C-alpha positions in Angstrom: -32.6 -16.9 58.5 -36.1 -16.3 57.1 -36.5 -14.4 53.9 -38.4 -11.1 53.8 -41.8 -11.2 52.0 -41.3 -10.2 48.4 -37.5 -10.5 48.5 -37.5 -13.5 46.1 -37.1 -12.4 42.4 -39.3 -14.3 40.1 -37.7 -15.8 36.9 -41.0 -15.8 35.2 -42.6 -12.9 33.4 -46.4 -12.9 32.9 -47.4 -11.5 29.4 -50.1 -8.8 29.5 -52.6 -11.0 27.6 -52.9 -13.4 30.6 -51.2 -16.4 29.0 -48.7 -18.6 30.8 -45.6 -16.8 31.8 -42.3 -17.5 30.0 -38.8 -17.5 31.5 -36.9 -14.2 31.1 -34.1 -16.1 29.4 -36.4 -17.2 26.6 -37.5 -13.7 25.8 -35.9 -11.8 22.9 -34.3 -8.5 23.5 -35.2 -6.2 20.6 -32.2 -4.2 19.3 -32.5 -0.4 19.1 -34.0 0.7 15.8 -31.9 2.9 13.7 -33.9 4.1 10.7 -31.3 6.6 9.6 -28.8 3.8 9.1 -31.2 1.8 7.0 -32.2 4.8 4.9 -28.5 5.6 4.2 -27.8 2.0 3.4 -30.6 1.9 0.9 -29.4 5.1 -0.8 -25.9 3.7 -1.1 -27.1 0.4 -2.5 -29.3 2.2 -5.1 -26.3 4.4 -6.2 -24.0 1.3 -6.4 -26.6 -0.5 -8.5 -27.0 2.4 -10.8 -23.2 2.7 -11.3 -22.9 -1.0 -12.0 -25.9 -1.0 -14.4 -24.3 1.9 -16.3 -20.9 0.2 -16.5 -22.5 -3.0 -17.9 -25.1 -1.5 -20.3 -23.4 1.6 -21.6 -22.1 0.7 -25.1 -19.5 3.4 -24.9 -17.3 1.2 -22.7 -17.0 -1.5 -25.5 -16.5 -4.4 -23.2 -15.9 -6.8 -26.1 -12.9 -4.7 -27.1 -11.8 -4.6 -23.5 -11.7 -8.4 -23.5 -9.8 -8.4 -26.8 -7.1 -6.0 -25.5 -6.8 -7.3 -21.9 -4.3 -10.1 -22.6 -2.8 -8.9 -25.9 1.0 -9.4 -26.1 1.6 -5.7 -26.4 -0.3 -5.0 -23.1 1.5 -7.9 -21.4 4.9 -6.7 -22.5 4.1 -3.2 -21.1 2.9 -4.8 -17.9 6.2 -6.7 -17.5 8.1 -3.5 -18.0 6.0 -1.8 -15.4 6.7 -4.6 -12.9 10.4 -4.6 -13.7 10.7 -0.8 -13.2 8.6 -0.9 -10.0 10.6 -3.8 -8.5 14.0 -2.2 -9.2 12.9 1.2 -8.0 11.3 -0.1 -4.9 14.4 -2.0 -3.8 16.8 0.8 -4.7 14.5 3.4 -3.2 14.2 1.6 0.1 17.9 1.0 0.4 18.6 4.7 -0.4 15.9 5.7 2.1 17.5 3.7 4.8 20.9 5.3 4.1 19.4 8.7 4.0 17.5 8.1 7.3 20.6 6.9 9.1 22.5 10.0 7.7 19.7 12.2 9.0 20.0 10.6 12.5 23.8 10.7 12.4 25.8 12.9 14.8 27.7 14.3 11.8 26.4 17.7 10.9 27.6 17.2 7.3 25.7 14.0 6.8 22.6 15.5 8.4 22.7 18.5 6.2 23.3 16.6 3.0 20.5 14.2 3.8 18.1 17.0 4.6 18.9 18.9 1.4 18.4 15.8 -0.7 15.0 15.0 0.9 13.9 18.6 0.6 15.0 18.9 -3.0 13.6 15.6 -4.3 10.3 16.0 -2.5 9.9 19.5 -4.0 10.6 18.7 -7.6 7.9 16.8 -9.6 8.8 13.3 -10.7 8.2 14.1 -14.3 10.7 16.9 -14.1 13.3 14.6 -12.6 12.7 12.0 -15.4 12.9 14.5 -18.2 16.1 16.1 -16.7 17.8 12.7 -16.5 16.6 11.8 -20.0 18.5 14.9 -21.3 21.4 14.5 -18.9 23.8 13.7 -21.7 23.4 17.2 -23.0 25.1 18.4 -19.7 27.6 15.6 -19.2 28.6 13.7 -22.3 31.1 11.5 -20.4 31.4 10.2 -16.8 34.7 9.4 -15.3 36.2 7.8 -12.2 39.5 8.9 -10.8 41.2 11.3 -8.3 38.9 14.1 -7.3 39.9 17.3 -9.1 42.7 15.2 -10.7 43.3 12.6 -13.5 40.5 10.2 -14.5 41.2 6.4 -14.6 38.0 5.3 -16.2 35.7 7.2 -18.6 32.2 6.2 -19.7 30.0 7.4 -22.5 26.9 8.7 -20.8 24.7 8.2 -23.8 25.4 4.4 -23.8 24.8 4.0 -20.1 21.6 6.1 -20.0 19.2 3.6 -21.6 15.5 4.2 -21.3 15.2 1.6 -18.6 18.2 3.0 -16.7 16.8 6.5 -16.8 13.4 5.3 -15.6 14.8 3.2 -12.7 17.3 5.9 -11.6 14.7 8.7 -11.7 12.1 6.7 -9.8 14.6 5.4 -7.3 16.0 8.9 -6.5 12.4 10.2 -6.0 11.4 7.1 -4.0 14.5 7.3 -1.7 13.5 10.8 -0.6 10.1 9.7 0.6 11.3 6.4 2.0 13.9 8.2 4.1 11.2 10.0 6.0 9.2 6.8 6.4 12.2 4.9 7.7 13.3 7.8 10.0 9.8 8.0 11.5 9.8 4.2 12.1 13.2 4.3 13.8 12.1 7.2 16.0 8.9 5.3 17.0 11.0 2.6 18.7 11.0 3.2 22.5 14.1 4.8 23.7 14.5 2.0 26.3 15.1 -0.5 23.6 18.1 1.6 22.4 19.4 1.9 26.0 18.9 -1.9 26.7 20.8 -2.8 23.5 23.6 -0.4 24.4 23.7 -1.8 28.0 24.4 -5.3 26.6 27.5 -4.0 24.9 26.2 -4.9 21.4 27.9 -3.3 18.3 25.9 -0.5 16.7 25.3 -2.4 13.6 23.9 -5.4 15.5 21.7 -3.1 17.6 20.2 -1.6 14.5 19.7 -4.8 12.4 18.6 -7.1 15.2 16.8 -4.9 17.7 15.8 -1.5 16.5 15.0 -2.0 12.8 12.7 -5.1 13.3 10.6 -3.1 15.8 10.6 -0.1 13.5 9.2 -2.2 10.6 5.8 -2.3 12.4 5.6 1.4 11.7 7.5 1.4 8.4 5.5 -1.3 6.6 2.1 0.4 6.2 3.6 3.8 5.3 6.1 2.4 2.8 3.4 0.2 1.2 1.5 3.4 0.5 4.6 4.7 -1.1 5.0 1.5 -3.1 1.4 1.8 -4.4 2.2 5.3 -5.4 5.4 4.1 -7.1 3.4 1.5 -9.2 1.1 4.2 -10.4 4.1 6.6 -10.9 5.6 4.2 -13.4 3.1 5.5 -15.9 5.3 8.6 -16.2 8.2 6.7 -17.8 6.2 6.8 -21.0 7.5 10.4 -21.4 11.1 9.1 -21.5 10.3 6.7 -24.4 9.8 3.6 -22.3 6.7 1.7 -23.2 5.3 0.5 -19.9 1.7 -0.6 -19.4 0.3 2.9 -19.8 2.7 3.7 -22.7 1.7 0.5 -24.6 -2.0 1.4 -24.2 -1.3 5.0 -25.3 0.5 3.8 -28.4 -2.3 1.4 -29.3 -4.8 4.2 -28.7 -3.0 6.3 -31.2 -3.2 3.5 -33.7 -6.8 2.5 -32.9 -8.5 5.8 -31.8 -11.8 4.0 -31.5 -10.5 1.8 -28.7 -9.2 4.5 -26.4 -11.8 4.0 -23.7 -11.4 0.1 -23.7 -7.6 0.5 -23.5 -7.9 2.9 -20.6 -10.1 0.4 -18.8 -7.5 -2.3 -19.4 -4.9 -0.1 -17.8 -7.2 0.7 -14.9 -8.0 -2.9 -14.2 -4.4 -4.0 -14.4 -3.3 -1.3 -11.9 -6.2 -2.3 -9.6 -4.9 -5.9 -9.7 -1.3 -4.9 -9.0 -2.2 -2.6 -6.1 -4.6 -5.2 -4.6 -1.9 -7.8 -4.6 0.4 -5.3 -2.8 -2.3 -4.6 -0.3 -2.8 -8.3 0.5 1.0 -8.7 1.0 0.9 -5.6 3.2 -1.7 -7.3 5.5 0.3 -10.4 6.0 3.5 -8.5 6.6 1.9 -6.3 9.2 0.3 -9.4 10.8 3.8 -11.0 11.0 5.4 -8.0 12.6 2.5 -7.6 15.0 3.6 -10.7 16.9 4.7 -9.6 20.4 3.1 -6.2 20.1 -0.6 -7.4 20.4 -2.2 -10.1 22.6 -3.9 -11.7 19.6 -3.1 -11.4 15.9 -5.7 -9.8 13.6 -7.8 -12.5 11.9 -7.1 -13.2 8.2 -10.0 -12.8 5.7 -10.6 -16.5 5.7 -10.8 -16.6 9.5 -13.2 -13.7 9.4 -15.4 -15.6 6.8 -15.4 -18.7 9.0 -16.3 -16.7 12.1 -19.2 -15.0 10.2 -20.5 -18.3 9.0 -20.3 -19.7 12.5 -22.2 -16.8 13.9 -24.8 -17.1 11.2 -25.3 -20.8 12.0 -25.6 -20.1 15.7 -28.1 -17.4 15.1 -30.2 -19.7 12.9 -30.2 -22.3 15.6 -31.3 -19.8 18.3 -34.1 -18.6 16.0 -35.2 -22.2 15.4 -35.1 -23.0 19.2 -37.4 -20.1 19.9 
């Protein structure tokens, strides 16, 4: 069949200056210009540069004293106490949150009511009030006992000996953390598709096995990012244990600031940098935990920072080769 005149599409494009035509594939497609984006980028870069210049050149920050205090034994001892309190409180708070969430989802009206009241009360009362109340708990109950309810006691404990500064800090933070963790865990369990519950029940699996092997692993995809936010808040919340006479990271810096009033700003910078390091480590762990539990939920796992760097370098090399070929 003969072609119609003019039906063939030419793959050559003649430039307006009359030179030899070039293939369309060799011509560059210019991206759409966005001047507003470039202007905003320039403004942000100028502001960042000014802030950085001010941090480096302002003598008020006393970076030499910052370097002196950063790894001092007093600061490191406070850092260790902060890590210890945060670790104990995170574990106990998560375990308590799981129990409260299961009680909230229970069919027992008593368990649901008690769990709801606990979460409502602890989320309403400031953490500093909880810590100070526990610190003075011995004024209300001088002894604690175990025995028959409303009957004789078999064991009696001196509350003042049990309520050390570390115990008060861990118990107070754990009680507060459990209230928030309960809602995080409950939301994660409710996010699991109802068909998963029905499929597990149809297999005749015990309730405990259904929860630990089927429901809870899927709920962790939703629980992890929310609870890590709580964990970051917990790390920062450990600074309040200074008010119950426990010298954590902030408490150590506060004490040194009282002794050396000229170094208050460097000490605050030391505390700030250490908290930045701790929360950054938690954020990195969060990324890999989320990536682990994303298996089976997404077609491809999100790339790691190293993989993103390799991809960016590969794209840059490919672009340079294309520019050189043209």
